[in-house]
ROMAR-661948 format. One record per residue (C-alpha): x, y, z; residue in three letters. Coordinates in steps of 0.2 Angstrom, whole numbers, padded with zeros to 4 digits, always signed. Layout:
N
XYZALA ...
This chain:
345
-0155-0001+0139MET -0144-0009+0156LYS -0150-0027+0145ARG -0141-0021+0129CYS -0127-0016+0135ALA -0123-0029+0148GLU -0125-0039+0131ALA -0113-0030+0120ARG -0102-0032+0134LEU -0105-0052+0133LEU -0103-0052+0115GLY -0088-0042+0117LEU -0081-0054+0131ALA -0087-0071+0120ILE -0078-0060+0105LEU -0061-0059+0114ILE -0062-0077+0122VAL -0063-0084+0102ALA -0049-0072+0094ILE -0038-0079+0107ILE -0041-0096+0105SER -0040-0094+0087VAL -0023-0086+0086ARG -0019-0101+0100ALA -0023-0114+0087GLN -0013-0103+0073GLU +0001-0100+0084ASP +0008-0115+0092PRO +0020-0115+0104THR +0038-0121+0104LEU +0045-0126+0119ASP +0064-0126+0123ALA +0070-0142+0129THR +0087-0138+0139ARG +0096-0121+0142ARG +0113-0124+0134ARG +0131-0114+0141PHE +0122-0107+0158PRO +0136-0095+0162ASP +0133-0085+0145VAL +0117-0072+0148GLY +0119-0057+0149ALA +0131-0047+0135GLY +0124-0061+0123PHE +0127-0059+0106ARG +0130-0074+0095ALA +0133-0091+0095VAL +0141-0102+0081ARG +0147-0121+0078ARG +0168-0122+0074GLY +0175-0132+0062PRO +0181-0143+0077ASP +0164-0144+0083GLY +0165-0133+0098SER +0151-0119+0102TYR +0158-0100+0099TYR +0148-0089+0110VAL +0151-0070+0107LEU +0147-0061+0124ALA +0154-0048+0137THR +0156-0055+0153THR +0156-0049+0169PHE +0169-0050+0183PRO +0162-0063+0196SER +0167-0048+0209ASN +0156-0035+0204SER +0139-0029+0213SER +0129-0013+0210LYS +0135-0007+0226SER +0154-0005+0222SER +0166-0004+0206LYS +0170-0020+0199PRO +0191-0024+0203ALA +0189-0028+0184THR +0180-0022+0169PRO +0167-0032+0159PRO +0177-0039+0145THR +0169-0044+0129ALA +0177-0056+0116GLY +0172-0076+0110VAL +0170-0089+0124LEU +0174-0107+0115VAL +0166-0122+0124PHE +0165-0141+0119ASP +0150-0149+0117SER +0146-0154+0135GLN +0146-0134+0141GLY +0164-0137+0148ARG +0173-0119+0141LYS +0189-0122+0134LEU +0196-0105+0131ARG +0193-0089+0124GLN +0196-0076+0112ILE +0207-0068+0110PRO +0218-0078+0122ALA +0225-0062+0133GLU +0213-0048+0129PRO +0220-0031+0132ARG +0210-0015+0136THR +0200-0009+0123GLY +0206-0021+0109GLU +0189-0026+0107ILE +0174-0011+0112VAL +0158-0017+0108SER +0155-0032+0097PRO +0141-0037+0086LEU +0142-0050+0075SER +0156-0064+0073PHE +0161-0076+0060ASP +0174-0092+0059LEU +0182-0099+0044ASP +0184-0117+0038ALA +0200-0115+0047SER +0194-0109+0064GLY +0199-0092+0062HIS +0189-0078+0071VAL +0181-0062+0063TYR +0172-0049+0075ILE +0166-0035+0070ALA +0166-0023+0082ASP +0153-0008+0082LEU +0162+0003+0094GLY +0178+0001+0090GLY +0176+0005+0073ASN +0185-0011+0066ALA +0185-0027+0061VAL +0198-0041+0072SER +0204-0059+0066VAL +0210-0071+0079TYR +0218-0087+0075THR +0208-0102+0083ALA +0221-0101+0099ASP +0215-0083+0102GLY +0231-0076+0093LYS +0227-0057+0084LEU +0230-0062+0066PHE +0222-0047+0057ALA +0215-0030+0062HIS +0206-0016+0050PHE +0196-0001+0052PRO +0178-0003+0043VAL +0164+0009+0049PRO +0152+0006+0061LYS +0152-0016+0057PRO +0134-0024+0063THR +0137-0040+0055GLN +0150-0052+0047ILE +0152-0067+0036ILE +0168-0076+0033ALA +0171-0078+0016LEU +0184-0088+0004PRO +0202-0083+0003HIS +0201-0073+0019TYR +0188-0060+0013GLN +0174-0055+0024VAL +0157-0047+0019ALA +0152-0035+0032VAL +0134-0023+0033SER +0136-0006+0041SER +0127+0005+0051ALA +0131+0019+0040ASN +0134+0010+0022GLY +0126+0017+0007ASN +0125-0002+0001HIS +0119-0015+0012LEU +0134-0026+0010ILE +0154-0022+0007ALA +0166-0034+0006VAL +0186-0033+0011TYR +0201-0043+0011ASP +0210-0047+0027VAL +0220-0033+0022HIS +0206-0022+0025GLY +0205-0016+0007THR +0186-0013+0000LEU +0183-0025-0014VAL +0165-0024-0020ARG +0149-0016-0011GLU +0130-0022-0015PHE +0114-0024-0010GLY +0102-0006-0015GLU +0097-0001+0002LEU +0079+0002+0006ALA +0069+0018+0002ASP +0061+0023+0017LEU +0066+0040+0026SER +0071+0056+0018ASP +0082+0056+0033ASP +0099+0052+0028VAL +0105+0046+0044GLU +0086+0040+0048ILE +0086+0028+0030ASN +0103+0018+0039HIS +0095+0017+0054ARG +0081+0007+0048LEU +0092-0001+0032ASN +0101-0013+0049LEU +0096-0029+0046GLY +0105-0048+0051HIS +0118-0057+0038LEU +0119-0076+0037ALA +0127-0089+0024SER +0123-0105+0016ASP +0136-0121+0012LYS +0136-0114-0007ALA +0142-0096+0001GLY +0126-0085-0004ALA +0121-0071+0007LEU +0107-0068+0016TYR +0101-0053+0023PHE +0085-0049+0033ALA +0080-0032+0037PHE +0077-0028+0052ARG +0068-0014+0051TYR +0056-0017+0036LEU +0036-0015+0040PRO +0033-0028+0029GLU +0047-0041+0033PRO +0058-0047+0021THR +0074-0057+0017VAL +0086-0055+0002ARG +0097-0067-0004LYS +0115-0062-0014TYR +0128-0068-0023ASP +0143-0062-0013PRO +0155-0064-0030ALA +0145-0056-0042SER +0133-0045-0030GLY +0118-0050-0040TYR +0102-0052-0033LEU +0096-0070-0034LEU +0081-0071-0020ASP +0070-0060-0011GLU +0057-0067+0001VAL +0045-0051+0007SER +0027-0058+0018LEU +0015-0046+0014THR -0001-0056+0018THR -0014-0052+0031LEU -0006-0060+0046ASP +0007-0047+0044PHE -0002-0033+0038GLN -0003-0023+0056SER +0010-0025+0059MET +0018-0017+0046ALA +0004+0000+0045GLN +0011+0002+0063SER +0029+0002+0059ALA +0028+0013+0044ARG +0016+0024+0056GLN +0031+0026+0067GLU +0043+0031+0053ILE +0032+0044+0047ALA +0032+0052+0065ARG +0053+0056+0055SER +0046+0068+0043ALA +0039+0081+0054SER +0054+0079+0064GLY +0050+0068+0079LYS +0061+0057+0085ALA +0057+0039+0080ILE +0056+0022+0089SER +0058+0010+0075PRO +0047-0006+0078HIS +0060-0019+0077GLU +0052-0033+0065ILE +0065-0046+0061ILE +0075-0051+0078SER +0085-0064+0070SER +0088-0075+0055LEU +0095-0092+0055GLY +0102-0104+0040ILE +0103-0121+0037ASP +0118-0122+0028PRO +0115-0139+0018GLU +0098-0137+0014THR +0094-0117+0014GLN +0080-0119+0023GLU +0077-0104+0035PHE +0070-0099+0051TRP +0065-0082+0054LEU +0061-0072+0072ALA +0047-0061+0072LEU +0046-0055+0091GLY +0043-0073+0097ASN +0035-0077+0082LEU +0048-0093+0074LEU +0044-0095+0056LEU +0052-0112+0047HIS +0053-0107+0028PHE +0058-0123+0014ASP +0070-0118+0003ASN +0058-0114-0009ALA +0052-0099+0001ASP +0037-0105+0008ASN +0031-0104+0024VAL +0030-0124+0035ARG +0028-0121+0054VAL +0026-0104+0064SER +0026-0106+0081ASN +0028-0097+0098ARG +0044-0099+0106ALA +0049-0098+0127TYR +0059-0104+0137THR +0059-0119+0150THR +0053-0110+0164GLY +0040-0103+0151GLY +0048-0088+0147THR +0041-0078+0131ARG +0059-0080+0119MET +0063-0066+0107VAL +0080-0072+0101PRO +0094-0060+0093ASN +0103-0076+0085PHE +0098-0092+0077VAL +0109-0106+0076LEU +0103-0119+0065VAL +0110-0138+0066GLU +0105-0155+0058LYS +0091-0160+0073ASP +0091-0143+0083ASP +0090-0126+0084LEU +0100-0113+0094LEU +0090-0099+0100LEU +0099-0085+0109GLY +0094-0069+0118ASN +0102-0054+0128ASP +0098-0057+0142PRO +0091-0076+0144LEU +0105-0084+0136GLY +0106-0099+0124ILE +0090-0114+0123TYR +0091-0128+0114GLU +0073-0129+0104PHE +0066-0145+0092PRO +0068-0138+0074ARG +0049-0139+0072SER +0032-0144+0083SER +0022-0156+0078SER +0008-0144+0073LYS +0008-0134+0056VAL +0000-0118+0052HIS +0004-0107+0034ARG +0000-0090+0037PRO -0014-0086+0023GLN 
């Protein structure tokens, strides 16, 4: 009996090693080449490239004289830091921040003229600044979580309690239109709104992409912002993702019995190549690269220069590389893909 048990344990060990080996082959690593903007770490939210070639980083910055044992002389400041291509800080937006002007920003975007649009979740508002940091417009929006600048001083906004996935406002705060049906995931309205949070992005043609953060099957929708028509939808339902989806649905089902739930984050970030409409999805530290026909080209596991597992909450796609940002790890530069290719079955 002992020999049989030992044989079973040996067989199990071999099986585990085989599974690990297969997974390693399926998901080759994508290693960061360097860290960018080293002063940006905890409090990072998003990074974008401006029309002037500068990098704009949304983050909460903490005073250098603060410590755990003493109250900081000045409170943390939320806003956009502007860097040149070499990482030198040029300015900040707002230029002269006032107390309470921005409470807890989650997302921002820039238009072609350099105006900066900030979605302030805690302030229930959208603030618009000129390129030199002066307040241009400010209007109320309930619980904005994501924002994309549109032509003619309009913005597309996703909200934590919206009845549609996307709402479009003009710069005066007038609601122009809403579109995008919520996924039906819970009978509890508040929980269902929470489960329909997502990531918003756009391409050069103006199309809007919405990636569901908590939908069990990783899903991205593409909309025409002018009409609200659904142009495309990608949903990953292959065997690779079934166990993840099943686990997420089991957690959501707990809400039906009145239990508090902790939704499983499925898509942690979305990045679009504005020129080619290729896109990248981050599922934890698994980075999937899709072509513009919705086919997975490459999948990689992302790691920082120090070998730390990288779960990006923002992906900026550039011509030759990717910038992946994480709170609190900071912003790292990666090649657009590794030389190894894996297509999920």
